[in-house]
C-alpha positions as a LaTeX table, in Angstrom:
\begin{tabular}{lrrr}
\hline
Residue & $x$ (\AA) & $y$ (\AA) & $z$ (\AA) \\
\hline
Met1 & 82.17 & 40.83 & $-19.63$ \\
Thr2 & 85.10 & 40.70 & $-22.06$ \\
Asp3 & 84.06 & 40.73 & $-25.72$ \\
Met4 & 85.93 & 37.70 & $-27.08$ \\
Arg5 & 85.37 & 38.90 & $-30.65$ \\
Asn6 & 87.69 & 41.85 & $-30.14$ \\
Ile7 & 90.80 & 40.61 & $-28.38$ \\
Thr8 & 93.67 & 42.89 & $-27.54$ \\
Arg9 & 96.66 & 42.19 & $-25.33$ \\
Ala10 & 95.20 & 44.49 & $-22.71$ \\
Ser11 & 91.82 & 42.75 & $-22.72$ \\
Leu12 & 93.59 & 39.39 & $-22.54$ \\
Arg13 & 95.47 & 40.57 & $-19.46$ \\
Asn14 & 92.16 & 41.62 & $-17.90$ \\
Leu15 & 90.63 & 38.27 & $-18.75$ \\
Leu16 & 93.53 & 36.42 & $-17.15$ \\
Gly17 & 93.42 & 38.60 & $-14.10$ \\
Ala18 & 89.70 & 37.91 & $-13.66$ \\
Gly19 & 89.87 & 34.66 & $-13.45$ \\
Ser20 & 87.72 & 14.28 & $-35.47$ \\
Lys21 & 88.97 & 12.12 & $-37.01$ \\
Gly22 & 92.29 & 11.87 & $-38.88$ \\
Gly23 & 93.60 & 10.05 & $-41.93$ \\
Gly24 & 92.80 & 11.54 & $-45.33$ \\
Leu25 & 89.06 & 12.07 & $-45.13$ \\
Leu26 & 87.38 & 12.34 & $-48.52$ \\
Pro27 & 85.73 & 15.68 & $-49.34$ \\
Leu28 & 82.30 & 14.47 & $-48.31$ \\
Leu29 & 79.73 & 16.38 & $-46.30$ \\
Leu30 & 80.76 & 17.48 & $-42.83$ \\
Cys31 & 77.44 & 17.62 & $-40.97$ \\
Phe32 & 76.22 & 18.87 & $-37.61$ \\
Leu33 & 73.27 & 17.04 & $-36.13$ \\
Leu34 & 70.79 & 18.13 & $-33.50$ \\
Val35 & 69.95 & 15.05 & $-31.42$ \\
Ser36 & 66.94 & 14.76 & $-29.17$ \\
Pro37 & 67.60 & 14.04 & $-25.48$ \\
Pro38 & 67.75 & 10.31 & $-24.69$ \\
His39 & 64.59 & 10.45 & $-22.56$ \\
Leu40 & 62.62 & 11.17 & $-25.75$ \\
Met41 & 63.86 & 8.01 & $-27.44$ \\
Ser42 & 61.74 & 4.89 & $-27.20$ \\
Ala43 & 64.22 & 2.48 & $-28.81$ \\
Pro44 & 67.92 & 2.36 & $-29.70$ \\
Gln45 & 67.46 & 2.50 & $-33.46$ \\
Pro46 & 69.53 & 5.21 & $-35.24$ \\
Gln47 & 66.54 & 6.41 & $-37.25$ \\
Gln48 & 64.72 & 7.08 & $-33.98$ \\
Phe49 & 67.41 & 9.33 & $-32.50$ \\
Gly50 & 65.50 & 12.43 & $-33.54$ \\
Ala51 & 68.41 & 13.74 & $-35.61$ \\
Ala52 & 67.88 & 16.82 & $-37.76$ \\
Leu53 & 70.43 & 18.19 & $-40.22$ \\
Leu54 & 71.34 & 21.77 & $-39.25$ \\
Trp55 & 73.80 & 22.43 & $-42.05$ \\
Ser56 & 76.41 & 20.77 & $-44.22$ \\
His57 & 79.86 & 21.81 & $-45.39$ \\
Lys58 & 81.48 & 20.54 & $-48.55$ \\
Pro59 & 85.23 & 21.28 & $-48.42$ \\
Ala60 & 87.21 & 22.23 & $-51.47$ \\
Glu61 & 89.83 & 19.59 & $-50.70$ \\
Asp62 & 90.40 & 16.56 & $-48.49$ \\
Ile63 & 90.04 & 17.21 & $-44.77$ \\
Lys64 & 93.07 & 15.95 & $-42.85$ \\
Trp65 & 91.36 & 16.30 & $-39.48$ \\
Tyr66 & 88.69 & 18.25 & $-37.64$ \\
Arg67 & 87.49 & 18.80 & $-34.11$ \\
Val68 & 85.06 & 21.04 & $-32.23$ \\
Met69 & 86.66 & 23.82 & $-30.20$ \\
Glu70 & 85.47 & 25.03 & $-26.81$ \\
Thr71 & 83.74 & 27.91 & $-28.59$ \\
Gly72 & 81.58 & 25.34 & $-30.40$ \\
Ala73 & 83.17 & 26.11 & $-33.77$ \\
Pro74 & 84.53 & 23.22 & $-35.86$ \\
Leu75 & 88.27 & 23.62 & $-36.49$ \\
Ile76 & 89.43 & 22.03 & $-39.75$ \\
Gly77 & 92.90 & 21.26 & $-41.04$ \\
Thr78 & 93.77 & 20.64 & $-44.69$ \\
Ser79 & 96.97 & 20.54 & $-46.71$ \\
Ser80 & 96.58 & 24.18 & $-47.73$ \\
Ser81 & 94.90 & 25.92 & $-44.78$ \\
Leu82 & 93.53 & 25.95 & $-41.26$ \\
Tyr83 & 89.99 & 27.27 & $-40.87$ \\
Ala84 & 86.94 & 27.37 & $-38.61$ \\
Leu85 & 83.21 & 27.28 & $-39.30$ \\
Asn86 & 80.33 & 29.03 & $-37.62$ \\
Ala87 & 78.69 & 26.37 & $-35.45$ \\
Glu88 & 75.18 & 27.71 & $-36.03$ \\
Thr89 & 75.25 & 28.20 & $-39.78$ \\
Gly90 & 78.22 & 26.22 & $-41.12$ \\
Glu91 & 79.52 & 29.34 & $-42.87$ \\
Ser92 & 83.19 & 30.24 & $-42.81$ \\
Leu93 & 84.20 & 31.87 & $-39.54$ \\
Trp94 & 87.83 & 32.44 & $-40.46$ \\
Arg95 & 90.54 & 30.96 & $-42.65$ \\
Arg96 & 94.36 & 30.99 & $-42.46$ \\
Asp97 & 95.97 & 30.02 & $-45.75$ \\
Asp98 & 99.42 & 30.70 & $-44.30$ \\
Leu99 & 99.03 & 27.80 & $-41.86$ \\
Lys100 & 99.36 & 24.93 & $-44.30$ \\
Gly101 & 99.43 & 21.25 & $-43.40$ \\
Ile102 & 98.99 & 21.82 & $-39.65$ \\
Asn103 & 98.44 & 18.56 & $-37.77$ \\
Glu104 & 95.82 & 18.29 & $-35.06$ \\
Phe105 & 98.46 & 17.65 & $-32.39$ \\
Glu106 & 100.08 & 20.96 & $-33.35$ \\
Thr107 & 97.04 & 22.89 & $-32.10$ \\
His108 & 96.18 & 23.52 & $-28.46$ \\
Glu109 & 93.33 & 25.45 & $-26.86$ \\
Leu110 & 93.98 & 27.29 & $-23.61$ \\
Ala111 & 90.97 & 26.57 & $-21.41$ \\
Gly112 & 89.28 & 29.68 & $-20.05$ \\
Thr113 & 90.88 & 31.97 & $-22.63$ \\
Pro114 & 90.03 & 32.76 & $-26.27$ \\
Leu115 & 93.49 & 31.64 & $-27.41$ \\
Leu116 & 94.23 & 28.85 & $-29.87$ \\
Leu117 & 97.92 & 27.94 & $-30.05$ \\
Val118 & 99.18 & 26.70 & $-33.42$ \\
Ala119 & 102.72 & 25.36 & $-33.82$ \\
Asp120 & 104.11 & 25.50 & $-37.35$ \\
Asn121 & 106.78 & 22.79 & $-37.51$ \\
Ser122 & 107.09 & 22.91 & $-41.29$ \\
Gly123 & 110.87 & 23.18 & $-41.06$ \\
Gly124 & 111.07 & 19.38 & $-40.88$ \\
Ile125 & 111.20 & 16.69 & $-38.19$ \\
Thr126 & 114.74 & 17.65 & $-37.15$ \\
Ser127 & 114.22 & 21.41 & $-37.31$ \\
Arg128 & 115.43 & 23.34 & $-34.26$ \\
Lys129 & 112.88 & 26.09 & $-34.85$ \\
Thr130 & 109.14 & 26.20 & $-34.37$ \\
Lys131 & 106.98 & 29.19 & $-35.18$ \\
Leu132 & 104.20 & 29.45 & $-32.64$ \\
Phe133 & 101.03 & 31.47 & $-33.28$ \\
Ala134 & 98.48 & 32.47 & $-30.64$ \\
Leu135 & 95.22 & 32.98 & $-32.53$ \\
Asp136 & 91.93 & 34.51 & $-31.52$ \\
Ala137 & 89.76 & 31.39 & $-31.72$ \\
Leu138 & 86.74 & 33.39 & $-32.92$ \\
Thr139 & 88.39 & 35.53 & $-35.60$ \\
Gly140 & 91.54 & 33.60 & $-36.52$ \\
Glu141 & 93.60 & 36.77 & $-36.12$ \\
Thr142 & 97.10 & 36.55 & $-34.66$ \\
Val143 & 97.28 & 37.85 & $-31.11$ \\
Trp144 & 101.02 & 37.17 & $-30.94$ \\
Glu145 & 103.64 & 34.97 & $-32.54$ \\
Thr146 & 107.15 & 33.82 & $-31.71$ \\
Asp147 & 109.94 & 31.79 & $-33.26$ \\
Lys148 & 111.78 & 31.28 & $-29.96$ \\
Leu149 & 110.73 & 27.66 & $-29.42$ \\
Arg150 & 113.14 & 24.90 & $-30.39$ \\
Gly151 & 111.79 & 21.79 & $-32.12$ \\
Ser152 & 108.32 & 20.21 & $-32.01$ \\
Thr153 & 105.94 & 20.95 & $-29.17$ \\
Val154 & 105.21 & 17.86 & $-27.03$ \\
Ala155 & 103.48 & 19.45 & $-24.00$ \\
Val156 & 101.81 & 22.76 & $-23.13$ \\
Ala157 & 101.08 & 23.84 & $-19.54$ \\
Pro158 & 99.46 & 27.24 & $-18.87$ \\
Asn159 & 99.84 & 28.98 & $-15.51$ \\
Tyr160 & 97.15 & 31.65 & $-15.48$ \\
Glu161 & 98.14 & 33.12 & $-12.12$ \\
Lys162 & 101.65 & 33.81 & $-13.42$ \\
Asn163 & 100.49 & 34.90 & $-16.90$ \\
Met164 & 102.78 & 32.19 & $-18.24$ \\
Ile165 & 102.79 & 29.20 & $-20.57$ \\
Val166 & 105.41 & 26.46 & $-20.17$ \\
Phe167 & 106.28 & 24.50 & $-23.31$ \\
Leu168 & 108.25 & 21.30 & $-23.72$ \\
Thr169 & 109.72 & 20.60 & $-27.14$ \\
Thr170 & 111.85 & 17.89 & $-28.75$ \\
Val171 & 114.18 & 18.06 & $-31.73$ \\
Asn172 & 112.60 & 15.09 & $-33.49$ \\
Ser173 & 108.86 & 14.46 & $-33.23$ \\
Ser174 & 109.44 & 10.90 & $-34.48$ \\
Ala175 & 111.68 & 9.99 & $-31.53$ \\
Ala176 & 110.21 & 7.85 & $-28.74$ \\
Lys177 & 112.77 & 9.11 & $-26.21$ \\
Asp178 & 114.46 & 12.51 & $-25.89$ \\
Lys179 & 115.61 & 15.23 & $-23.49$ \\
Pro180 & 112.97 & 17.94 & $-23.94$ \\
Asp181 & 113.77 & 21.62 & $-24.03$ \\
Ile182 & 111.67 & 23.77 & $-21.69$ \\
Ala183 & 110.57 & 27.32 & $-22.44$ \\
Ala184 & 108.31 & 29.77 & $-20.61$ \\
Leu185 & 106.46 & 32.53 & $-22.47$ \\
Lys186 & 104.22 & 35.34 & $-21.29$ \\
Leu187 & 100.68 & 34.27 & $-22.01$ \\
Asp188 & 99.39 & 37.67 & $-23.15$ \\
Thr189 & 102.33 & 38.73 & $-25.34$ \\
Gly190 & 104.38 & 35.61 & $-26.21$ \\
Glu191 & 107.52 & 37.21 & $-24.76$ \\
Leu192 & 110.20 & 34.62 & $-23.94$ \\
Leu193 & 110.84 & 34.54 & $-20.17$ \\
Trp194 & 113.42 & 31.76 & $-19.96$ \\
Gln195 & 114.64 & 28.54 & $-21.56$ \\
Ser196 & 115.94 & 25.40 & $-19.89$ \\
Glu197 & 116.55 & 21.73 & $-20.61$ \\
Phe198 & 115.41 & 18.48 & $-19.04$ \\
Thr199 & 118.35 & 16.58 & $-17.55$ \\
Glu200 & 117.11 & 13.05 & $-18.32$ \\
Asn201 & 115.85 & 11.22 & $-21.36$ \\
Val202 & 112.07 & 11.12 & $-21.21$ \\
Asp203 & 109.82 & 8.40 & $-22.64$ \\
Leu204 & 107.37 & 9.86 & $-25.14$ \\
Tyr205 & 104.01 & 8.44 & $-26.21$ \\
Gly206 & 102.58 & 7.70 & $-29.63$ \\
Ile207 & 99.93 & 10.19 & $-30.73$ \\
Glu208 & 96.63 & 8.33 & $-31.06$ \\
Arg209 & 95.58 & 9.89 & $-34.34$ \\
Gly210 & 99.01 & 9.83 & $-35.90$ \\
Ser211 & 100.26 & 7.57 & $-38.68$ \\
Lys212 & 100.70 & 3.88 & $-37.85$ \\
Tyr213 & 103.82 & 3.59 & $-39.99$ \\
Phe214 & 105.34 & 7.02 & $-39.33$ \\
Pro215 & 104.26 & 7.72 & $-35.74$ \\
Lys216 & 104.70 & 11.03 & $-33.95$ \\
Phe217 & 105.36 & 11.22 & $-30.23$ \\
Asp218 & 104.51 & 13.65 & $-27.46$ \\
Leu219 & 103.78 & 13.67 & $-23.72$ \\
Ser220 & 100.03 & 13.06 & $-23.99$ \\
Gly221 & 100.46 & 9.79 & $-22.06$ \\
Ala222 & 101.88 & 11.57 & $-18.99$ \\
Gln223 & 100.20 & 13.78 & $-16.41$ \\
Gln224 & 100.34 & 17.56 & $-16.75$ \\
Pro225 & 102.97 & 19.51 & $-14.78$ \\
Ile226 & 101.87 & 20.86 & $-11.39$ \\
Phe227 & 102.43 & 24.50 & $-10.42$ \\
Asp228 & 102.98 & 25.39 & $-6.78$ \\
Gly229 & 103.98 & 28.96 & $-5.96$ \\
Asp230 & 107.20 & 29.75 & $-7.80$ \\
Ser231 & 107.85 & 26.12 & $-8.74$ \\
Val232 & 106.72 & 23.67 & $-11.37$ \\
Tyr233 & 106.91 & 19.89 & $-10.91$ \\
Phe234 & 107.30 & 17.46 & $-13.82$ \\
Thr235 & 106.60 & 13.74 & $-13.40$ \\
Tyr236 & 108.55 & 12.65 & $-16.50$ \\
Ala237 & 111.41 & 10.17 & $-15.83$ \\
Gly238 & 110.82 & 10.63 & $-12.10$ \\
Leu239 & 109.97 & 13.86 & $-10.27$ \\
His240 & 111.70 & 17.14 & $-11.13$ \\
Arg241 & 111.24 & 20.57 & $-9.59$ \\
Phe242 & 112.10 & 23.69 & $-11.61$ \\
Asn243 & 112.09 & 27.33 & $-10.54$ \\
Leu244 & 109.47 & 29.33 & $-12.44$ \\
Thr245 & 111.43 & 32.56 & $-12.06$ \\
Asp246 & 114.51 & 31.53 & $-14.03$ \\
Gly247 & 113.84 & 27.97 & $-15.24$ \\
Lys248 & 116.65 & 26.42 & $-13.22$ \\
Leu249 & 116.43 & 22.89 & $-11.88$ \\
Val250 & 115.95 & 22.91 & $-8.09$ \\
Trp251 & 116.15 & 19.15 & $-7.53$ \\
Lys252 & 115.37 & 15.85 & $-9.20$ \\
Leu253 & 114.42 & 12.34 & $-8.12$ \\
Pro254 & 114.88 & 10.01 & $-11.11$ \\
Tyr255 & 112.89 & 6.76 & $-11.38$ \\
Asp256 & 111.11 & 4.82 & $-14.11$ \\
Val257 & 107.55 & 5.96 & $-14.76$ \\
Thr258 & 106.67 & 4.18 & $-18.01$ \\
Glu259 & 104.32 & 1.19 & $-18.10$ \\
Gly260 & 105.25 & $-0.23$ & $-21.51$ \\
Lys261 & 103.24 & 1.54 & $-24.21$ \\
Ile262 & 100.31 & 2.31 & $-21.90$ \\
Lys263 & 99.18 & 5.93 & $-21.73$ \\
Asn264 & 98.04 & 7.72 & $-18.56$ \\
Ala265 & 98.78 & 4.80 & $-16.24$ \\
Asn266 & 100.05 & 7.07 & $-13.44$ \\
Ala267 & 98.10 & 9.41 & $-11.19$ \\
Gln268 & 98.45 & 13.17 & $-11.13$ \\
Ala269 & 100.92 & 14.13 & $-8.40$ \\
Val270 & 99.31 & 15.44 & $-5.22$ \\
Ile271 & 100.88 & 18.15 & $-3.04$ \\
Glu272 & 99.89 & 18.20 & 0.61 \\
Gly273 & 101.87 & 20.37 & 3.03 \\
Asp274 & 105.58 & 19.61 & 2.65 \\
Thr275 & 104.99 & 16.33 & 0.82 \\
Ile276 & 104.41 & 15.41 & $-2.81$ \\
Tyr277 & 102.77 & 12.07 & $-3.53$ \\
Thr278 & 103.46 & 10.46 & $-6.91$ \\
Ser279 & 102.68 & 7.10 & $-8.49$ \\
Ala280 & 104.57 & 5.10 & $-11.10$ \\
Lys281 & 104.47 & 1.46 & $-12.21$ \\
Gly282 & 102.29 & 0.27 & $-9.33$ \\
Gln283 & 104.12 & 2.16 & $-6.57$ \\
Val284 & 103.37 & 5.30 & $-4.58$ \\
Arg285 & 106.14 & 7.63 & $-3.40$ \\
Ala286 & 106.11 & 10.34 & $-0.75$ \\
Val287 & 108.70 & 13.02 & $-1.57$ \\
Asp288 & 109.94 & 15.93 & 0.54 \\
Lys289 & 108.95 & 19.08 & $-1.33$ \\
Gln290 & 111.95 & 21.10 & $-0.19$ \\
Thr291 & 114.77 & 18.60 & $-0.75$ \\
Gly292 & 113.42 & 16.10 & $-3.25$ \\
Ala293 & 114.32 & 13.20 & $-0.95$ \\
Ala294 & 112.00 & 10.19 & $-0.95$ \\
Lys295 & 110.36 & 9.76 & 2.45 \\
Trp296 & 109.07 & 6.33 & 1.50 \\
Thr297 & 108.22 & 4.14 & $-1.48$ \\
Ser298 & 105.36 & 1.67 & $-1.26$ \\
Lys299 & 105.46 & $-1.93$ & $-2.40$ \\
Asp300 & 104.60 & $-2.72$ & $-6.01$ \\
Phe301 & 100.89 & $-3.50$ & $-6.21$ \\
Gly302 & 101.17 & $-5.02$ & $-9.67$ \\
Gly303 & 99.27 & $-2.46$ & $-11.71$ \\
Gly304 & 99.03 & 1.21 & $-12.49$ \\
Ile305 & 97.91 & 3.50 & $-9.67$ \\
Val306 & 95.95 & 6.04 & $-11.68$ \\
Glu307 & 94.28 & 8.13 & $-8.98$ \\
Met308 & 95.26 & 9.21 & $-5.46$ \\
Leu309 & 93.12 & 10.77 & $-2.73$ \\
Pro310 & 94.75 & 11.87 & 0.56 \\
Arg311 & 92.50 & 11.98 & 3.60 \\
Gly312 & 93.54 & 12.21 & 7.25 \\
Asp313 & 96.37 & 9.76 & 7.95 \\
Val314 & 95.72 & 7.73 & 4.80 \\
Ile315 & 96.23 & 8.13 & 1.06 \\
Tyr316 & 93.96 & 6.07 & $-1.20$ \\
Gly317 & 95.14 & 4.78 & $-4.55$ \\
Arg318 & 92.97 & 3.39 & $-7.36$ \\
Leu319 & 94.46 & 0.35 & $-9.06$ \\
Gly320 & 94.18 & $-0.51$ & $-12.74$ \\
Gly321 & 91.55 & 0.36 & $-15.29$ \\
Thr322 & 91.15 & 0.82 & $-19.04$ \\
Phe323 & 94.10 & 2.40 & $-20.87$ \\
Tyr324 & 95.13 & 3.20 & $-24.42$ \\
Asp325 & 98.03 & 1.04 & $-25.66$ \\
Phe326 & 99.62 & 3.04 & $-28.47$ \\
Gly327 & 101.64 & $-0.01$ & $-29.55$ \\
Lys328 & 98.51 & $-2.07$ & $-30.15$ \\
Arg329 & 96.48 & 1.03 & $-31.04$ \\
Glu330 & 93.62 & $-0.16$ & $-28.87$ \\
Tyr331 & 92.23 & 0.15 & $-25.35$ \\
Val332 & 93.20 & $-2.56$ & $-22.87$ \\
Val333 & 92.20 & $-3.44$ & $-19.31$ \\
Lys334 & 95.07 & $-3.59$ & $-16.81$ \\
Lys335 & 94.64 & $-5.50$ & $-13.56$ \\
Pro336 & 94.39 & $-5.69$ & $-10.58$ \\
Leu337 & 91.24 & $-3.58$ & $-10.36$ \\
Gly338 & 90.60 & $-2.08$ & $-6.96$ \\
Val339 & 91.76 & 0.31 & $-4.25$ \\
Val340 & 94.64 & 0.38 & $-1.77$ \\
Ala341 & 94.84 & 2.49 & 1.41 \\
Leu342 & 98.34 & 3.49 & 2.54 \\
Asp343 & 99.64 & 4.95 & 5.79 \\
Lys344 & 100.84 & 8.47 & 4.98 \\
Lys345 & 103.77 & 8.27 & 7.39 \\
Thr346 & 105.23 & 4.94 & 6.26 \\
Gly347 & 103.60 & 3.91 & 2.97 \\
Ala348 & 102.54 & 0.61 & 4.54 \\
Pro349 & 99.21 & $-0.83$ & 3.32 \\
Val350 & 96.31 & $-0.29$ & 5.71 \\
Trp351 & 93.96 & $-2.32$ & 3.54 \\
Phe352 & 93.79 & $-3.65$ & 0.00 \\
Tyr353 & 90.87 & $-4.45$ & $-2.31$ \\
Asp354 & 91.18 & $-6.12$ & $-5.73$ \\
Lys355 & 87.78 & $-7.73$ & $-6.29$ \\
Ala356 & 86.45 & $-5.29$ & $-8.91$ \\
Gly357 & 85.67 & $-7.01$ & $-12.19$ \\
Gly358 & 85.96 & $-6.10$ & $-15.86$ \\
Ser359 & 86.35 & $-2.33$ & $-15.54$ \\
Leu360 & 86.75 & 0.35 & $-12.89$ \\
Thr361 & 85.62 & 3.94 & $-12.42$ \\
Asn362 & 87.17 & 6.75 & $-10.42$ \\
Met363 & 86.87 & 6.84 & $-6.62$ \\
Val364 & 84.41 & 8.98 & $-4.69$ \\
Leu365 & 85.18 & 9.49 & $-1.01$ \\
Leu366 & 82.25 & 9.85 & 1.40 \\
Pro367 & 84.04 & 10.76 & 4.66 \\
Glu368 & 80.82 & 11.30 & 6.59 \\
Gln369 & 79.89 & 7.66 & 5.87 \\
Asn370 & 83.44 & 6.25 & 6.12 \\
Thr371 & 83.02 & 4.92 & 2.61 \\
Ile372 & 84.84 & 4.99 & $-0.73$ \\
Leu373 & 82.69 & 4.38 & $-3.77$ \\
Ile374 & 83.85 & 2.69 & $-6.97$ \\
Ala375 & 81.96 & 0.94 & $-9.76$ \\
Asp376 & 83.05 & $-2.02$ & $-11.85$ \\
Glu377 & 81.29 & $-3.36$ & $-14.94$ \\
Lys378 & 78.28 & $-4.61$ & $-12.96$ \\
Asn379 & 78.18 & $-3.12$ & $-9.46$ \\
Leu380 & 78.40 & 0.03 & $-7.42$ \\
Ile381 & 80.69 & $-0.89$ & $-4.53$ \\
Gly382 & 81.10 & 0.85 & $-1.20$ \\
Leu383 & 84.32 & 0.11 & 0.70 \\
Asp384 & 84.52 & 0.61 & 4.46 \\
Thr385 & 87.43 & 3.04 & 5.05 \\
Asn386 & 87.66 & 1.96 & 8.71 \\
Ser387 & 88.85 & $-1.48$ & 7.61 \\
Thr388 & 92.31 & $-2.87$ & 8.27 \\
Gly389 & 93.97 & $-5.69$ & 6.38 \\
Lys390 & 91.12 & $-7.27$ & 4.42 \\
Val391 & 88.72 & $-4.49$ & 3.48 \\
Lys392 & 85.02 & $-4.85$ & 4.17 \\
Glu393 & 82.47 & $-4.13$ & 1.46 \\
Ala394 & 79.95 & $-1.80$ & 3.09 \\
Phe395 & 77.59 & $-2.63$ & 0.23 \\
Lys396 & 77.46 & $-3.84$ & $-3.36$ \\
Thr397 & 74.59 & $-2.73$ & $-5.60$ \\
Lys398 & 73.97 & $-4.11$ & $-9.06$ \\
Leu399 & 73.87 & $-1.38$ & $-11.68$ \\
Glu400 & 70.91 & $-1.23$ & $-14.01$ \\
Phe401 & 70.99 & 1.62 & $-16.50$ \\
Lys402 & 67.77 & 3.34 & $-17.40$ \\
Tyr403 & 68.79 & 3.53 & $-21.07$ \\
Asn404 & 70.51 & 0.26 & $-21.91$ \\
Leu405 & 71.20 & 0.78 & $-25.61$ \\
Gly406 & 73.57 & $-2.13$ & $-26.12$ \\
Thr407 & 75.50 & $-2.26$ & $-29.40$ \\
Ala408 & 73.58 & 0.67 & $-30.90$ \\
Ala409 & 74.52 & 2.97 & $-28.04$ \\
Thr410 & 75.60 & 6.45 & $-29.04$ \\
Val411 & 74.54 & 8.40 & $-25.98$ \\
Ala412 & 75.43 & 8.27 & $-22.29$ \\
Lys413 & 73.41 & 6.36 & $-19.73$ \\
Val414 & 72.73 & 7.52 & $-16.22$ \\
Ala415 & 71.93 & 5.56 & $-13.08$ \\
Lys416 & 71.08 & 7.64 & $-10.04$ \\
Phe417 & 71.58 & 6.73 & $-6.41$ \\
Gly418 & 70.60 & 8.37 & $-3.13$ \\
Phe419 & 73.96 & 9.73 & $-2.07$ \\
Gly420 & 73.22 & 13.42 & $-2.37$ \\
Gly421 & 72.85 & 13.39 & $-6.14$ \\
Leu422 & 75.49 & 10.76 & $-6.91$ \\
Ser423 & 75.34 & 9.59 & $-10.51$ \\
Ala424 & 77.15 & 6.83 & $-12.36$ \\
Ile425 & 77.82 & 7.86 & $-15.93$ \\
Gly426 & 78.13 & 5.04 & $-18.43$ \\
Ser427 & 79.07 & 4.58 & $-22.05$ \\
Lys428 & 79.42 & 1.66 & $-24.40$ \\
Gly429 & 82.39 & $-0.52$ & $-23.49$ \\
Ala430 & 84.78 & $-2.45$ & $-25.72$ \\
Asp431 & 82.19 & $-5.21$ & $-26.19$ \\
Thr432 & 78.39 & $-5.09$ & $-26.24$ \\
Thr433 & 78.06 & $-4.28$ & $-22.53$ \\
Asp434 & 77.38 & $-0.87$ & $-21.08$ \\
Asn435 & 80.06 & $-0.34$ & $-18.45$ \\
Pro436 & 80.06 & 2.64 & $-16.06$ \\
Val437 & 82.99 & 4.98 & $-16.70$ \\
Ala438 & 82.73 & 7.62 & $-13.96$ \\
Leu439 & 81.15 & 8.42 & $-10.62$ \\
Ile440 & 79.98 & 11.98 & $-9.95$ \\
Arg441 & 78.73 & 13.14 & $-6.61$ \\
\hline
\end{tabular}
């Protein structure tokens, strides 16, 4: 097993081959609490949560932001440094005084690796240069650094199989629309592989924890790029295919993808055989992977299609849900709420369901029972996938959570059903109800 406390470029190559709050926080105590499991709680009162103070940290200056990294260590940003604490003791793990005033959105963890990427954009909002550091998340030491990126980083997409990271940057982080630059670096060394440029203006999204009056923008409201062999597909301002070998554009299919100021209102693109399925503004498209030509475009179903599941001759799309509106700086429910089944060959609706109420979870397909499961704010709903036209509800079961904590809820609730370990995971909704937020089989 690789010792993550002693990272070298060689060990990183081996590893790859194998496999908060923002806004001027006062210098008060930053505490870690050990909370008893919910089954040990008899009532939803905070004093009965079984919390025990493990340690406290009193910073020397105001904390700009903090978050917990995948390693478990709190990462803290201040005006004069970036540092991490030992999760078990609260003692200093490492400190970088050369990384001053780093914003939270300028840091990015690479899942499955010990790397923490830190972009130093201190040259100003219109600077054409960004200094990027790849840090060992456990020691804070620099594994590699580069000044080859241009502008502020708005998206990071690692490709572990290719030992590559693809970055998108913009000249002005305060701009809501721009043509991003694209750069690919070697993941283990930071060596620049190629640079390219997006051909269309792309809509950017307000960063949730950024300033209300001086907002910063990135691509956090769009789906991540998809890698397929020697190609990468971007779903910004349509669908674009780039060659991973040299960064050249292979083809593009421009169309509008932005649903006002709503974030994450489109589904992740799905590749199946020679077809790519995408969704944007209530429509699904089937695109030829080789040529970029649209095979078909579905009708507009009036709301965001945020999830797609292909199965047999049909592709299922989940309609609507709860989204973050960065203009209002709040979460909103977009309707209709339901599921549509489309013919893969033509895009024509096979059946349509929009009777979910209040909220909507992800879909779970049970092919052996010809059923798709969803849950709204009150019910677990099974839809008969053999339906045509008006879909038949195979069943509807009222949800009753074992731990209904109401307005004092701070922990998840679980309701179990007999579908091979299916669970509905719930959390406190926008009001005092406890709405389910995900189905897990």
